[in-house]
C-alpha positions, 0 to 999 in steps of 0.5 A: 301494659297497652292504654289506648287512648280515644279523645271526644268532645262534649257531642252527646251523641258521638262518632267514631271511625269504625277503626275505633269502633271495633276497639269500643266493642272489643274491649273490657276496662274502660276509664275516663272521667264521669262526664265521658261515661255518661258519653259513651257508656250507650257504646260500651259492651254489655259487661264492661268494666269503668274505672272513674278518672278522679283524684287522687290520681295514683288511687286511679293507675293503682286499679289499673295495675290490678286490672293487668296484674290480676288478668292473663287475658287484658291486652290493653285499657280503653281510656277516653279523654277530652279533645287531644290527649297530648294537649294538656291530657291524659295521655301525659299523665299516662307517660308521667306514671307510667313510663313503661306503657304502651300508648296508641292514641286516638285523638280529635280536636281540643276545645281551644282548636274548635273555638278557632275554627268556629272564629274562623281564626289562625291560631298557630301564633296563639299563646296556649295556657292552661288553668285547668288544676294549675296556679295563675303563674303561667297565666300572668306570665302571658299577660306581662309579655304582653302575648296578643292572642291567648288561648285558656284552659279553664275549670271551676275555680279559674272562670272566665269571670275570675280571669275576667276580674283579675285582668280588670285588677291589674289593668290588663283592660286592653282584651277582649274575651271569646267563651266557648262552652259545651263545644261540640255539643250541637245542643248546648254549645254557645259561643260568646265575645264580649268586654273583660267588664262584662265576662266578669258579670257573668256566669258560664256553663262548664266545660268552657274555654275562652281566647283573649285578644287584645285590640288592634293598636289600642294603646296600653293601660299599663306602662312598662318601665325599665326601671320604674321612677322612684316618683311612681310608685305608693310610699310608706307613710310617703317617706321618698328613703322608704324604698330602693332607688331605681338604679339602686334596684336595677343593680341589685336584680342584677347582682341576683343573677335572676334571668337563671333563677327560678325562685325569688325572695324578697325579704323586707319589701315595704313598698313592693319596689324589688319585687314588682321590678323582678315580677315585670323584667322577669316573668318567669320567675316564682316570687316571694316577699315577705314585710314584718309591718302588716300596713306595707300589704295594702301598699305592694298590693297597691302597687303592684296593681298600677304596674301590672305585677300579678302574681307576687306571694306576700307573706306578713310577719317576723320573717324568723317565725314565718314557717318557711319549710312549705315554701319554694326553696330560693335560689336568689334572695334579697334582705332589704330589711333586717332590724338588726338582724341580719345574721339570723335571718342569713341563717334562717335563709340558709335552710333552704337556699339552693346549692347554686343559690345568692344573697345580696343586701345593699348596706347604707352609709350614713351619720345617723345610722348606728348600726354597721350594717357592712360589718354585721354582713361581714362578721354573718358571712364569715360566721356561717363560712360563705363565700363573698363577692367583691362589694359594688360601691354606688352613691347617687346625686347627693344620697349617702353611698350604697355598697351592693353585697352579695355571696354564696355557700 
């Protein structure tokens, strides 16, 4: 099976070199998006067959296989794709879906290259993020890591306006945005540079892409701490004890081995201090935060915006009754609150914890605490057959001693 993948722009009257024109002239089966079909239709042979690339893609690839299977003379399928088909493009999909297939490529400039060309902007140092049919995490990571120049591929959900609003919500206000619409289309092409506030109020025609540029020497509106001071957080009812203190927080993150983990669950997040610290220090993590008290949802959202920590998924309700089967399986879990149900929480976590996963819990020793949480922990670990690491005992100033406990399968 052979695929010939030809890159095109949004130009309604495309030009192709003679070799590509000959391929089109000799072709029998063609494929691409509906917009691609509109552009190249005048160039196709009269008896050409066309397969629309639509979701679900499995159906499209079944059609490709049927074409090859039902024809003894079909040598290749010609596919039209936007820009460079290897740049977040359809050639990558072919390689993934049909790794045995042969692929010949005739690429053109991708949209972000064209936008950089219009601006006469060097782009070798540009951080590339695709939001085309993809969620926010990679974009959020680029912001948290303070990338100075970010090229973004958009879609009809992740528009320039929604992107600008997300940046404003989390305090990343020190960027300008340049949007390129219908790049390659001489009649419709438009390039606009504007502030995030302006972009959030504008509608742009699709297809489009954008480049974000940080202001030179512009002071950040977000202070990135290594260990956020406790006083900076919005607290639950102003209660200073309802937060994992900063030094303990950092030791807890160390115990969780987060630099080499992928999915972190924070059970009993309260103010969100542990989740937020983890998000800022380890932006590669997928974070799920759980809390039984509904009033804490607004608190973690306020704190996440204050410290520029987008991308924390919030789950409100009793953890023991929450549907966790559809969530990414964790390899690091912190239990910040248990309400006397520590063993039940650990037992439920074990149903989804990866084989190399760890669970960390901080036990507080205080005169008014009637539940011996370290005994609950030890009993649970013994009953469930978990391997415990040596405990770490910490006391901060005049605060009650804390023991950082850690276990694994």
